[in-house]
C-alpha positions in Angstrom: 6.6 2.4 9.4 9.5 4.2 11.0 8.4 3.2 14.2 7.6 -0.2 13.3 11.0 -1.0 11.6 12.6 0.8 14.9 10.3 -1.5 17.2 11.8 -4.9 15.6 15.3 -3.3 15.7 16.2 -2.1 11.8 19.2 0.0 12.1 22.8 1.0 10.5 23.5 -1.4 7.5 20.3 -3.7 7.9 18.1 -4.5 4.7 14.7 -4.2 4.1 13.0 -6.2 0.9 10.5 -4.1 -0.6 8.5 -3.2 -3.5 9.2 -0.1 -5.6 5.9 0.9 -7.1 4.6 2.4 -4.1 4.3 5.8 -2.3 7.9 7.0 -1.4 7.2 6.9 2.4 7.5 3.1 2.8 11.4 3.1 1.0 11.8 6.7 3.1 10.8 4.8 6.7 13.9 2.3 5.6 15.9 5.0 4.9 15.2 6.9 8.1 16.5 3.9 10.0 19.5 4.2 8.4 18.7 0.6 6.7 18.8 -0.3 2.7 15.9 -0.9 0.9 16.1 -3.6 -1.3 13.9 -3.6 -4.3 11.5 -6.7 -5.4 9.8 -6.8 -8.5 6.1 -7.7 -8.6 3.3 -9.7 -10.1 0.7 -8.8 -12.3 -1.7 -7.7 -9.7 1.1 -5.1 -8.6 2.1 -6.6 -5.4 5.5 -8.1 -4.3 6.5 -11.3 -6.1 7.2 -13.9 -3.3 8.8 -16.3 -5.7 11.7 -13.9 -6.0 12.0 -13.3 -2.2 14.2 -16.2 -1.4 17.1 -14.8 -4.0 17.2 -11.5 -2.2 17.7 -12.7 1.3 21.0 -12.0 2.8 22.6 -12.3 6.1 21.7 -8.6 6.1 18.4 -9.0 5.5 16.3 -8.0 8.7 12.6 -7.4 7.5 10.3 -7.8 4.7 7.8 -5.2 4.0 5.2 -5.9 1.3 2.7 -3.1 0.1 -0.9 -3.9 -0.1 -1.2 -1.4 -3.3 -4.6 -0.5 -4.2 -6.4 -2.3 -1.5 -5.4 -5.8 -2.3 -3.5 -7.7 0.1 -0.1 -9.2 -1.0 0.4 -12.8 -1.2 0.8 -13.3 2.8 0.9 -16.9 2.8 3.6 -17.4 0.7 5.5 -14.5 1.8 5.5 -15.6 5.3 6.7 -18.9 4.6 9.8 -17.5 3.1 10.0 -15.3 6.1 9.6 -17.5 8.7 12.1 -20.1 6.8 14.8 -17.5 7.4 13.1 -16.2 10.7 12.7 -12.6 9.1 9.9 -10.4 10.6 7.4 -9.1 8.3 6.0 -5.7 8.5 2.9 -4.7 6.6 2.7 -1.5 4.9 -1.2 -1.4 4.9 -1.5 2.3 4.3 -4.1 1.1 1.2 -5.8 -1.8 2.9 -7.8 -1.0 5.5 -11.0 -3.3 5.9 -9.2 -5.6 3.0 -9.1 -9.2 4.0 -6.9 -12.6 2.7 -8.5 -15.5 3.5 -10.9 -14.4 5.8 -8.4 -12.5 8.0 -7.7 -8.8 8.1 -4.9 -6.7 6.5 -2.3 -5.5 9.3 -3.1 -8.9 11.3 -0.6 -11.1 9.1 2.7 -9.8 10.3 4.2 -8.9 13.6 3.2 -5.2 12.7 0.9 -3.6 10.2 1.1 -0.1 9.4 -2.0 2.1 8.8 -2.6 5.6 7.2 -5.6 7.6 8.2 -4.9 10.4 5.5 -8.3 11.9 4.7 -8.4 10.2 1.1 -8.0 6.7 2.7 -10.8 4.8 3.0 -10.8 4.8 6.7 -10.0 8.5 7.2 -9.3 11.1 10.0 -10.0 15.1 9.3 -6.0 15.3 9.2 -2.8 13.7 8.9 -3.3 10.4 10.9 -2.2 6.8 11.0 -2.1 3.7 13.3 -0.3 0.5 14.3 -1.7 -3.3 14.5 0.2 -5.7 16.6 -0.8 -8.8 18.8 2.9 -8.8 20.6 2.7 -6.7 23.7 6.4 -6.0 23.9 6.5 -4.4 20.2 3.3 -2.4 21.1 5.2 -1.0 24.5 7.9 -0.3 22.2 6.0 1.4 19.7 4.3 3.6 22.2 7.5 4.6 23.9 9.1 6.1 21.3 5.9 7.8 20.0 6.2 9.8 23.3 9.7 11.0 23.2 10.9 7.5 25.1 8.9 8.9 28.2 8.2 6.2 30.8 6.6 9.2 33.1 6.8 12.8 32.5 10.4 13.0 33.9 11.7 9.9 33.2 13.4 9.1 29.3 14.1 5.2 28.9 15.4 6.2 25.0 15.0 8.8 22.9 12.0 9.1 21.0 9.7 11.5 19.1 6.3 13.5 19.6 3.9 11.6 17.2 1.0 10.8 19.3 -2.2 11.0 17.5 -4.6 14.1 19.1 -7.6 13.1 20.6 -10.0 14.8 18.0 -8.7 12.7 15.0 -9.0 9.5 17.4 -12.8 10.4 18.0 -13.3 10.8 14.3 -11.9 7.6 13.6 -13.4 5.6 16.3 -16.5 6.7 14.9 -15.4 6.3 10.7 -14.4 2.8 11.9 -17.7 1.5 12.6 -18.6 3.0 9.0 -16.1 0.9 7.5 -17.6 -1.7 6.3 -20.3 0.3 4.7 -18.0 2.4 2.7 -16.1 -0.7 1.5 -19.0 -2.3 0.5 -20.0 0.6 -1.8 -16.6 0.5 -3.2 -16.6 -3.0 -4.1 -19.9 -2.6 -5.8 -18.4 0.2 -7.6 -15.7 -2.1 -8.7 -18.0 -4.9 -9.6 -19.5 -2.3 -12.1 -16.5 -1.5 -13.7 -15.4 -5.3 -14.2 -18.9 -5.7 -15.9 -19.0 -2.7 -18.3 -15.3 -2.3 -19.2 -14.3 -3.8 -22.4 -11.5 -5.9 -21.1 -10.2 -6.7 -24.1 -8.8 -3.2 -24.4 -7.6 -2.8 -20.7 -6.4 -5.4 -18.3 -7.7 -5.3 -14.7 -6.5 -8.1 -12.4 -9.0 -10.4 -11.2 -10.2 -10.6 -7.4 -9.3 -14.1 -6.5 -11.8 -16.0 -4.6 -9.9 -16.0 -1.2 -9.4 -12.1 -1.6 -11.9 -9.3 -0.2 -10.4 -6.2 -1.7 -11.4 -2.6 -0.1 -10.5 -1.1 -3.2 -8.8 2.2 -2.1 -8.0 2.9 -5.7 -8.9 1.1 -9.1 -6.4 0.7 -11.5 -6.5 -0.6 -15.0 -3.5 -1.3 -17.4 -3.4 -0.3 -20.9 -0.6 0.2 -23.6 -2.3 3.5 -24.6 -2.6 5.3 -21.3 -1.4 8.8 -22.0 -4.0 9.0 -24.8 -6.7 7.8 -22.9 -5.9 9.6 -19.7 -6.3 13.1 -22.0 -9.3 11.8 -23.4 -11.1 11.1 -20.3 -9.8 14.7 -18.8 -11.5 16.3 -22.0 -14.5 14.4 -21.0 -14.6 15.9 -17.7 -13.8 12.5 -16.2 -10.3 12.9 -13.6 -7.9 10.0 -13.3 -4.4 9.8 -11.9 -1.2 7.5 -12.1 -0.2 5.4 -8.9 2.6 6.0 -9.4 4.1 7.0 -12.5 8.3 6.5 -11.3 9.2 3.7 -9.5 10.8 4.6 -6.3 14.4 2.7 -7.7 14.4 5.4 -10.4 13.8 8.4 -8.5 16.7 10.8 -7.6 16.3 10.1 -3.8 17.2 6.4 -4.8 20.4 7.0 -7.2 22.8 6.5 -4.2 21.3 2.6 -4.2 22.7 2.0 -7.5 19.4 0.8 -9.4 19.1 1.4 -13.0 16.1 1.0 -15.2 15.8 -2.7 -16.3 16.3 -3.8 -12.8 12.6 -4.4 -12.1 11.1 -5.0 -15.4 7.3 -5.7 -14.4 7.4 -2.5 -12.2 8.6 -0.8 -14.6 6.3 -1.9 -17.6 3.3 -1.3 -15.3 4.3 2.2 -14.4 3.8 3.0 -18.1 0.3 1.1 -18.4 -1.2 2.1 -15.0 -4.4 4.3 -14.6 -6.4 5.2 -11.7 -10.2 5.5 -12.2 -12.8 7.3 -10.1 -14.1 4.5 -7.3 -15.0 6.6 -4.0 -18.1 5.6 -2.6 -20.0 8.3 -3.3 -20.2 7.3 -7.4 -23.5 6.5 -9.0 -23.8 3.6 -11.1 -24.7 6.3 -13.8 -21.3 7.8 -13.3 -19.4 4.5 -13.2 -21.3 3.9 -16.6 -20.1 7.0 -17.9 -16.8 6.5 -17.3 -17.0 3.1 -18.9 -18.5 3.8 -22.0 -16.1 6.7 -22.3 -13.2 4.0 -22.5 -14.8 1.9 -24.5 -15.7 4.4 -26.9 -11.9 5.7 -26.9 -10.8 2.1 -28.1 -13.5 2.2 -30.3 -11.8 5.0 -32.3 
């Protein structure tokens, strides 16, 4: 994401609009470029609410960076309508959405640049830390290739100052193989999500429905419930590990204090942070295990 922002010229004094309910890396990339994150609230699906975009755009807005949280692609058609009207480039944080589609088009192919993580916990994963960028713009691709390799055009000539961020050949080989398996990984995760939808009593938990034009790769499966902490403890006692992605929104983190945000500025983001709970969804789960998780949750609400 740092290189994606650098490639489109984001720098000192610029503003980048992005949600605050993400892993801190998305905002950190903006700060690293000495730009200012401008946080936008989200909708029920936990993704950027495009109806709020226009009000946040200023003459300093240099980019819009939606985050495709949980594997669900943000409403890119509406986001691009606003971005194009103001001639603002869009960079996708597609770290959690490898293999996902929106109106039949893959994640990472909607904006000028798509940024992917290949962390070992991702659907498309390397054996160590890795990541990659997608773009159909040759100039941007050349710029990114340059700055990821010290800015060198050859061994003894630096066009600009860059860094060493080359993916090693072993990780690349592993990812090339696993890319061929990504569709089957996604289908197994989609099967698990379908089982959750059918087995969970949705009178007690909220699961954002998958719309007809969405194809979610289900990096994570997140429910929302008023009794989140009680439910988490109950499931832990039954041997079911859960997680919270993410309990403290970025705008309320100590690192963001200088930006001047306070509790109440992003009401939907903050409300969801108190309700969200991530259930097991990985592709190796059996239907029996999904049933056990679902039955345990239903039992909790029958108490």
